[in-house]
Backbone as CSV, one residue per row, in Angstrom:
resi,resn,N_x,N_y,N_z,CA_x,CA_y,CA_z,C_x,C_y,C_z
1,MET,-20.527,-33.954,16.657,-19.465,-33.108,15.273,-18.316,-32.567,15.348
2,ALA,-17.327,-32.663,15.062,-16.183,-32.121,15.164,-16.259,-30.726,14.443
3,LYS,-15.733,-29.540,15.046,-15.838,-28.359,14.823,-14.600,-28.557,13.359
4,SER,-15.054,-27.692,12.607,-14.155,-27.383,10.998,-13.050,-26.380,11.808
5,LYS,-12.017,-26.708,11.305,-10.577,-25.434,11.465,-10.916,-24.061,10.289
6,LYS,-10.764,-23.190,11.065,-10.716,-22.229,10.001,-9.624,-21.837,9.524
7,LYS,-9.433,-22.310,8.086,-8.378,-22.445,7.072,-7.633,-20.737,7.332
8,LYS,-6.040,-21.071,7.265,-5.686,-19.796,7.442,-5.302,-19.353,5.936
9,ARG,-5.698,-18.202,6.022,-4.912,-17.386,4.570,-3.816,-17.211,4.341
10,PRO,-3.033,-17.286,3.519,-1.530,-16.956,3.158,-1.862,-15.185,3.321
11,ILE,-0.750,-14.552,4.336,-0.632,-13.004,3.950,0.243,-12.886,2.450
12,GLU,-0.611,-11.896,2.194,0.235,-11.401,0.964,0.800,-10.748,0.776
13,LYS,2.307,-10.628,0.703,3.164,-9.594,1.655,3.186,-8.452,0.462
14,SER,2.678,-8.671,-1.058,3.095,-7.526,-1.810,1.978,-6.877,-1.684
15,LYS,0.484,-7.532,-1.047,-0.182,-6.448,-0.887,-0.308,-5.452,0.513
16,VAL,0.723,-6.480,1.556,1.079,-5.528,2.374,1.701,-4.110,2.165
17,ARG,2.853,-4.634,1.446,3.626,-3.542,1.003,3.254,-2.568,0.697
18,LYS,2.177,-2.924,-0.625,1.272,-1.643,-1.237,0.709,-0.760,-0.185
19,ASP,-0.327,-1.358,0.571,-0.749,-1.167,1.420,-0.028,0.054,2.683
20,VAL,0.893,-0.595,2.993,1.509,-0.030,3.995,2.397,1.533,3.094
21,LYS,2.953,1.451,1.847,3.017,2.621,1.526,1.955,3.293,1.242
22,LYS,1.112,3.002,0.640,-0.259,3.800,0.148,-0.291,4.863,1.557
23,LEU,-0.256,4.254,2.566,-0.816,4.799,3.772,0.234,5.558,4.212
24,VAL,1.763,5.306,4.251,2.692,6.395,4.452,1.999,7.555,3.592
25,ALA,2.592,6.974,2.398,2.529,8.391,1.303,1.071,9.319,1.473
26,GLU,-0.089,8.858,1.836,-1.095,9.625,2.401,-0.591,10.756,3.350
27,ILE,-0.310,9.964,4.483,-0.243,10.734,5.705,1.068,11.724,5.322
28,ALA,1.936,11.188,4.630,3.067,11.730,4.381,3.234,13.296,3.325
29,ARG,2.017,12.898,2.567,1.391,13.889,1.505,2.236,13.563,0.388
30,MET,2.480,12.680,-0.188,3.720,12.473,-1.311,3.045,11.260,-2.368
31,ASP,3.644,10.855,-3.529,3.319,10.137,-4.089,3.299,8.714,-3.897
32,ALA,2.691,7.641,-3.716,3.083,6.246,-3.322,4.372,5.879,-3.917
33,GLY,4.449,6.164,-5.001,5.641,5.758,-6.047,6.791,6.577,-5.419
34,GLU,6.877,7.299,-4.712,8.154,7.854,-4.135,8.459,7.188,-2.782
35,VAL,7.646,6.419,-2.310,7.795,5.434,-1.038,8.589,4.381,-1.108
36,LYS,9.673,4.198,-1.069,10.674,3.237,-1.337,10.947,2.460,0.327
37,GLU,11.113,1.117,-0.112,11.250,0.685,1.125,12.810,0.872,2.152
38,SER,13.786,0.947,1.141,14.770,1.419,1.706,14.691,2.954,2.444
39,ALA,13.555,3.578,2.222,13.825,5.256,2.740,13.521,5.181,4.257
40,ASP,14.113,5.953,4.740,14.060,6.366,5.886,12.653,6.835,6.365
41,ILE,12.036,6.773,7.560,10.881,7.024,7.696,10.781,8.546,7.983
42,ARG,11.987,8.972,8.888,12.064,10.220,9.334,12.499,11.333,8.372
43,ASP,13.673,10.730,8.252,14.872,11.710,7.189,14.330,11.498,5.838
44,ASP,13.865,10.553,5.106,13.663,10.482,3.986,12.528,11.206,3.913
45,LEU,11.306,10.635,4.250,9.768,11.082,4.286,9.351,12.137,5.091
46,GLY,10.325,12.502,6.034,10.089,13.711,6.444,9.005,13.363,7.782
47,VAL,8.534,11.974,7.903,7.618,11.859,8.999,7.815,11.966,10.576
48,ASP,7.262,13.044,10.980,7.414,13.350,12.473,6.895,12.618,13.477
49,SER,7.002,12.633,14.699,6.295,11.572,15.868,4.595,11.706,15.487
50,LEU,4.098,12.652,15.107,2.585,12.646,14.905,1.987,12.055,13.695
51,MET,2.660,12.274,12.744,2.324,11.718,11.473,2.735,9.747,11.701
52,ALA,3.686,9.632,12.542,3.823,8.405,12.539,2.827,7.550,13.594
53,MET,2.437,8.004,14.653,0.945,7.612,15.339,0.152,7.833,14.426
54,GLU,-0.233,8.322,13.661,-1.537,8.547,12.305,-1.076,7.297,11.047
55,ILE,0.298,6.892,10.666,0.189,5.981,9.968,0.034,4.970,11.148
56,LEU,0.537,4.370,11.970,-0.027,3.392,12.582,-1.024,3.212,12.757
57,ALA,-1.957,4.104,13.318,-3.542,3.891,13.650,-3.838,3.623,12.248
58,ALA,-3.840,3.904,10.826,-4.481,4.032,9.626,-4.089,2.094,9.782
59,ILE,-2.767,1.945,9.512,-2.491,0.323,9.428,-3.331,-0.373,9.868
60,GLU,-3.499,-0.140,11.219,-4.220,-1.219,12.466,-5.830,-0.689,11.880
61,LYS,-6.261,0.213,12.081,-7.733,0.199,11.444,-7.402,-0.478,10.270
62,ARG,-6.912,-0.467,9.053,-7.146,-0.795,7.909,-6.694,-2.515,7.817
63,LEU,-5.813,-2.629,8.382,-5.644,-4.221,8.767,-6.155,-5.286,9.736
64,GLY,-6.587,-4.437,10.765,-7.722,-5.287,11.877,-6.359,-5.811,12.446
65,ILE,-5.482,-5.181,13.073,-4.323,-5.488,13.882,-3.834,-4.447,15.222
66,THR,-3.396,-4.721,16.069,-2.931,-3.780,16.990,-1.522,-3.811,17.204
67,ILE,-0.608,-2.469,16.990,1.084,-2.862,17.007,1.413,-1.978,18.197
68,ASP,2.325,-2.479,18.844,2.746,-2.450,20.255,3.704,-1.024,19.893
69,GLU,3.029,-0.007,20.665,3.716,1.137,20.023,5.466,1.541,20.418
70,ALA,5.623,0.743,21.724,7.255,0.361,21.908,8.051,-0.051,20.774
71,LYS,7.638,-1.207,20.233,8.160,-1.704,18.976,8.072,-0.592,17.670
72,ALA,7.001,0.128,17.481,7.052,0.597,16.474,8.360,1.901,16.464
73,PHE,8.902,2.394,17.744,9.466,3.872,18.010,10.868,3.156,17.334
74,ASP,11.304,1.743,17.238,12.143,1.328,16.899,12.653,1.234,15.327
75,LEU,11.464,1.534,14.673,11.272,1.515,13.139,12.135,2.492,12.627
76,VAL,13.240,2.231,11.402,13.680,3.349,10.836,13.524,3.572,9.364
77,THR,13.143,2.157,8.594,12.935,2.148,7.282,11.258,1.878,7.136
78,VAL,11.022,1.770,5.818,9.561,1.761,5.506,9.363,0.045,5.574
79,LYS,10.675,-0.685,4.880,10.827,-1.725,5.204,10.430,-2.783,6.440
80,ASP,11.080,-1.915,7.334,11.068,-2.330,9.135,9.311,-2.543,9.273
81,LEU,8.911,-1.152,8.904,7.301,-0.980,9.361,6.532,-2.328,8.576
82,VAL,7.030,-2.555,7.097,6.164,-3.803,6.392,6.680,-4.875,7.608
83,ASP,7.639,-5.355,7.786,7.779,-6.133,8.338,7.341,-6.605,9.493
84,LEU,6.875,-5.264,10.295,6.191,-5.581,11.695,5.125,-5.706,11.394
85,VAL,4.522,-5.101,10.509,3.113,-5.548,10.135,2.623,-7.016,9.776
86,ILE,3.760,-7.312,8.859,3.585,-8.982,8.599,3.544,-9.484,9.808
87,PHE,4.466,-9.119,10.657,4.553,-10.034,11.828,3.379,-10.263,12.887
88,TYR,2.712,-9.018,12.590,1.140,-8.637,13.580,0.499,-9.443,12.710
89,LEU,0.418,-9.276,11.584,-0.344,-10.203,10.812,-0.579,-11.621,11.137
90,LYS,0.735,-12.257,10.951,1.058,-13.694,11.574,0.565,-14.153,12.705
91,GLU,0.860,-12.878,13.598,0.322,-13.329,15.061,-0.941,-13.717,15.354
92,LYS,-2.091,-12.793,14.449,-3.375,-12.489,14.560,-3.874,-13.801,13.744
93,GLN,-3.317,-14.485,12.810,-3.744,-15.642,12.186,-3.450,-16.935,13.417
């Protein structure tokens, strides 16, 4: 018998955006509506390095991925973070 291939589910980018923004907002202690994709994570949202690590840990736990911390240090905007998360979700498939 041939094994059936596990069907890949498409990544719902809008859901990823929403989840990432919500996690950033929770850790930055702000309303999720205030977190714009164009926002600079450090300058606009006031996220320090400890908060950034908390955000990464929360994303990893919620989405079941492992993010290379070295790549995370290059992130500037929330969109950069969303794009990185989508990249790792695709890699996981």
